[in-house]
C-alpha positions in Angstrom: 0.0 0.0 0.0 1.3 3.5 -0.9 2.3 5.9 1.8 -0.6 8.3 1.7 -0.3 11.9 2.6 -2.8 13.6 4.9 -3.5 17.3 4.9 -4.0 19.4 8.0 -4.8 23.1 8.3 -3.0 25.1 11.0 -4.5 28.4 11.8 -2.8 31.2 13.6 -2.7 34.7 12.1 -3.2 33.0 8.8 -4.1 29.5 7.6 -1.5 27.1 6.4 -1.8 23.6 5.0 0.7 21.0 6.2 1.0 17.5 4.7 2.1 14.5 6.7 2.5 10.9 5.5 1.1 7.7 7.0 4.6 6.9 8.2 4.9 10.1 10.1 1.4 9.8 11.5 2.1 6.2 12.7 5.4 7.3 14.3 3.4 9.6 16.7 0.6 7.1 17.3 -1.9 9.2 15.3 -1.5 12.2 17.6 -1.2 14.7 14.8 -1.4 18.1 16.7 2.2 18.3 17.7 3.4 16.7 14.5 1.6 19.3 12.4 2.9 22.1 14.6 6.5 20.8 14.3 6.2 20.5 10.5 4.8 24.1 10.3 7.9 25.3 12.0 10.2 23.1 10.0 8.6 24.2 6.7 9.0 27.8 7.8 5.3 28.5 7.8 5.1 29.6 11.4 7.3 30.3 14.4 7.3 28.0 17.4 5.6 30.7 19.5 2.8 31.0 16.8 2.1 27.3 16.8 1.4 27.2 20.6 -1.9 28.9 20.1 -2.6 27.7 16.6 -5.7 25.6 15.8 -4.9 22.3 14.0 -7.6 20.4 12.1 -7.7 17.7 9.4 -8.5 18.8 5.9 -11.3 16.7 4.4 -9.9 14.5 1.7 -10.7 15.5 -1.9 -9.0 12.4 -3.3 -6.5 13.6 -5.8 -4.5 10.9 -7.6 -0.8 11.0 -6.7 1.4 10.9 -9.8 
């Protein structure tokens, strides 16, 4: 089975979309809040301080085929 990506929105002063893979999600036991916050910082979307109060939510899948 392919390693699927899951999209999450992280909302602080603006909304960002962060993608995580099944592998990353499984590594944290499905607890995606901190994972998404860490990735937002790593990807340069937000600062660590901004993520503390940011709202994280799954983005409903609009199944787009992965090339």
